[in-house]
N, C-alpha and C positions, 0 to 999 in steps of 0.2 A: 554648166557653172558660167556664171558671169564674171569676167575678168575684174580684178581688184579695183582698177581705175574707174570702172563703170558701175560698181555696186553702189546702192542708194540713190540712183538716178533714173529708176523706173523701167530699166531694160528688162528685168525679169518679169515685172508686171505686164509690160508691152508683149512679152512672148507668150505669157500665160493667156492673155486676152486674144491674141491672135490665134492661139491653138483652140480656144473655146469657140471662136467664131467660125474656125475651119471645121471643127467637128459638129457643130450645130446644123441640124437636118440630115446629118449623115449616121449620128450616134446619139443615144441618150445619156451616156456618161463617158467623160474623159478620165483615164487612169494614169497614174504615174507609180513606178516602182523605185522606192528610195531606200538605199542601203541605211540601215538603223544606225550604224556608226556615224553617218552623216548628219548630225544634228542640225547643222545650219541649213541644209536642205530641207529637212523635215520642218523646221521653224518657218521657213519661207512658205513651203506649200501648205502646211495645215494652219499655222497661226496668221500668217500673211495672207494666203489667198483663200482661206476657208475651205481647203480640200478636206474631205471626211475619211478618217482611217477605216479601211475596210478589211484588213486582215494582214497577217504576216506569213512569210514563208522562209525557208533556208535553202541555198544552194551551196552545196560544199561546206566549207566553214563560214560563209557569209550570210548574214540575216538581212532581209528586206521587209519593208513595209508596202502595203498597197494602199494608196489613196485615190479618192475619185471626186470629181466635180461634176454636177448635172450640166448639160448643155441646154436645159430648158429652165427658162427663168422661174424661181420660186420652188423648184424641185430639189430634194436632198437625196443623194445617192445613199444607198444602204437602208433605206426606209420603205 
């Protein structure tokens, strides 16, 4: 989560880009697990960063979505 004072200033995008670069060459796909109740996080990852929903699972009484982003340019996870 990005602190409220820093939201909308590119912090999350910078962290996402750094994570993709770190994963590049070490993995084909970078994944994130997002609690489905956290719609703000879902929106940032899926709508903002273009991550692809890959599935859902529950752990106890909490539901999570799995989203992925390819670390290879032009590739799409889940296809």
